[in-house]
C-alpha positions, -999 to 999 in steps of 0.1 A, spaced: 456 -415 -434 430 -401 -460 400 -397 -451 372 -411 -471 348 -382 -471 326 -355 -449 302 -382 -445 320 -398 -418 315 -391 -382 343 -370 -371 343 -388 -339 357 -417 -355 384 -394 -364 391 -390 -333 396 -425 -321 416 -452 -332 385 -472 -339 365 -479 -366 341 -449 -377 315 -450 -364 285 -452 -389 268 -420 -402 237 -408 -404 216 -418 -436 246 -447 -443 239 -476 -428 267 -507 -424 273 -531 -457 281 -562 -463 321 -563 -463 316 -603 -482 295 -586 -510 298 -585 -546 325 -569 -563 311 -525 -561 323 -503 -587 328 -472 -557 336 -442 -576 361 -420 -547 361 -384 -551 398 -371 -540 396 -345 -513 412 -320 -531 384 -325 -558 358 -321 -531 373 -286 -516 378 -276 -551 341 -276 -561 333 -260 -528 350 -235 -527 338 -230 -569 302 -230 -553 310 -210 -523 327 -180 -547 303 -177 -577 272 -179 -549 287 -150 -534 287 -132 -564 255 -138 -569 248 -126 -534 268 -95 -537 254 -88 -574 220 -81 -560 226 -63 -531 248 -39 -550 219 -37 -580 181 -17 -565 168 -26 -593 172 -62 -585 152 -60 -549 126 -76 -561 103 -108 -548 119 -130 -581 154 -121 -570 154 -126 -536 140 -158 -541 176 -164 -559 195 -146 -535 179 -171 -513 191 -201 -533 222 -188 -539 230 -186 -501 214 -220 -493 237 -236 -519 264 -218 -504 259 -228 -471 261 -265 -486 289 -259 -503 301 -244 -470 294 -264 -443 304 -301 -464 341 -281 -471 337 -271 -431 331 -311 -419 358 -324 -447 386 -295 -439 377 -307 -397 380 -346 -405 412 -340 -422 429 -318 -391 414 -345 -368 433 -372 -385 464 -356 -390 466 -343 -357 465 -310 -357 428 -309 -345 426 -319 -308 391 -321 -292 377 -344 -267 351 -370 -284 318 -356 -268 331 -320 -285 341 -337 -316 302 -351 -313 287 -320 -306 306 -302 -334 299 -331 -362 262 -330 -352 259 -292 -355 274 -294 -392 248 -317 -401 224 -300 -390 234 -266 -413 241 -299 -441 206 -315 -436 190 -277 -431 206 -260 -465 204 -287 -482 162 -288 -478 160 -250 -480 180 -251 -517 150 -272 -526 123 -252 -511 136 -222 -527 140 -242 -567 106 -252 -553 96 -214 -544 117 -200 -580 88 -224 -598 59 -208 -583 71 -174 -589 77 -174 -624 47 -200 -625 23 -170 -612 40 -143 -635 34 -162 -670 -8 -165 -662 -9 -140 -639 6 -116 -654 -12 -88 -645 -19 -96 -613 13 -106 -607 25 -75 -586 -4 -77 -563 3 -114 -560 35 -116 -551 44 -89 -527 80 -80 -514 58 -88 -473 44 -119 -485 77 -129 -504 92 -117 -471 68 -139 -453 75 -169 -477 110 -164 -474 113 -165 -430 88 -191 -431 112 -216 -456 141 -207 -436 128 -216 -401 110 -246 -416 143 -260 -432 165 -254 -401 142 -271 -378 135 -300 -404 175 -305 -405 179 -303 -365 147 -329 -364 166 -355 -391 200 -355 -371 180 -357 -340 164 -384 -355 181 -400 -379 179 -437 -370 142 -439 -371 130 -449 -408 100 -420 -406 128 -392 -413 141 -406 -444 106 -416 -456 100 -379 -447 132 -368 -470 122 -386 -497 80 -374 -495 98 -340 -497 121 -349 -524 90 -364 -547 67 -334 -542 97 -308 -548 99 -332 -582 64 -334 -590 56 -295 -584 89 -286 -604 82 -308 -636 45 -298 -634 48 -259 -633 77 -259 -656 57 -287 -680 25 -264 -682 44 -235 -683 57 -247 -718 25 -253 -728 12 -223 -723 42 -209 -739 35 -229 -775 0 -222 -780 9 -188 -774 35 -195 -803 11 -207 -821 -14 -179 -824 15 -156 -829 25 -182 -858 -13 -177 -867 -15 -141 -872 15 -142 -893 4 -169 -915 39 -188 -903 25 -217 -882 46 -250 -888 81 -231 -884 77 -212 -853 57 -236 -836 88 -262 -843 119 -242 -835 99 -226 -804 88 -260 -791 126 -273 -797 142 -244 -775 119 -245 -753 114 -285 -748 159 -279 -744 157 -256 -723 133 -273 -696 150 -303 -703 182 -294 -689 171 -275 -660 151 -301 -648 180 -332 -666 203 -314 -640 181 -314 -616 173 -346 -612 207 -360 -623 221 -338 -590 196 -349 -565 186 -381 -573 211 -403 -570 210 -388 -530 175 -401 -527 184 -430 -539 207 -437 -511 181 -430 -492 153 -453 -508 175 -480 -505 179 -472 -470 145 -481 -468 143 -508 -488 173 -523 -486 199 -515 -462 211 -551 -453 214 -561 -491 247 -564 -505 237 -548 -540 222 -517 -523 255 -523 -502 275 -513 -537 255 -478 -537 256 -466 -504 302 -468 -503 298 -436 -533 274 -414 -509 304 -395 -509 302 -388 -551 265 -382 -542 270 -351 -519 296 -340 -548 269 -341 -571 252 -315 -551 276 -293 -547 279 -294 -584 243 -282 -582 248 -257 -562 275 -245 -590 251 -252 -617 223 -231 -602 236 -197 -610 247 -201 -641 203 -217 -645 187 -188 -626 208 -162 -621 239 -154 -646 208 -155 -669 195 -121 -662 208 -98 -685 206 -67 -659 223 -89 -637 250 -100 -657 260 -66 -660 261 -56 -619 282 -88 -619 304 -68 -644 308 -41 -627 313 -59 -587 341 -80 -605 362 -50 -617 354 -31 -584 371 -57 -562 402 -58 -589 
C-alpha cells in the first residue's frame, strides 16, 4: 500500500483501520465536488529532503570551518540552515517510518507508534517555527547593518546574538510541543496564523524600507556624477527584482501551508475547502523546497562562504 504522505498519522499505518485524522488536517467531505489533487511521489519527497539535508549540512560545515564567518550575521544564517535541516530530516523520518510500518518491516505497539508520531510532529513544527524566526532575525540584522552601520558592532554583539539564538530555539521547541499537544484547538491555529502574518509583515516592511534607502542613496551618488536617471533606474530595477525574488519565494513556499491553516479555521467542513486540504502533502513539499532555496539566497551569495565551501568539498573528496 502506498503512503499518502508524511502528514498521515503513523498509528493509522499500524492498524488495519483507516488512518486517524492528523494534526492540522480536518476531515473532508467524500461526496464533495471534483478536486484537483496533486500527488507527490514518495521518492520525489525523499529526494528533495535529501538534497535539502546535504545542502544545509554544507552551509553549517562551511561556517564552522572558516573563523572569519564566526559573526552574528553568519550565525543567524547557520541557525537557519540547521532549522531547514531539521525540517527536512523530520519530514523524511516520518515518511520513512510510515513506509516501514505499511510494508510490515517495522513492528511497534500502538502506543509506541503514537508517541513516536507525536515526537516527530513536535520536531517538524518546532523546526518550522525556528526557520521562520531566523528568517526574521536575518532581516532585522541586515536592517540594523544598513540603518545603524556605525553602531552595528556595538548593537549586534556576539553575546546578544547568542541570547537571541537561544531564545528562538527554546521558544520554537516549546511552541512545537504546545501546538501538537493542543492541535485540535482553534486557538492553536490562530496563533500559527498570527505568527506567520507577523513574520511576513516584518520581512516585507524591513526589506522594502532597505530597498527605498538603497535607491535614495543611489540617487545621491548619481546626482554627484550628474547621471541621475540611468543610475537610478538601473539600481531600482535590480533592487526591486532581488526583493521580488526573496519575498516571492518566501510567500510561494510558505503561503499554501498557512492558507491550509486559514481554511481550517474559516471552513473546515466546506467541500471546496476540502479540496485544498487534500493537497497538504504538496504544501509540505513546498516548505522542503524552501529549505533547498534558502542557502542559495542567504548563504551562497557570500563570496567568502563560497570560497570556503569549495575547500570543504575538495577536502571531502
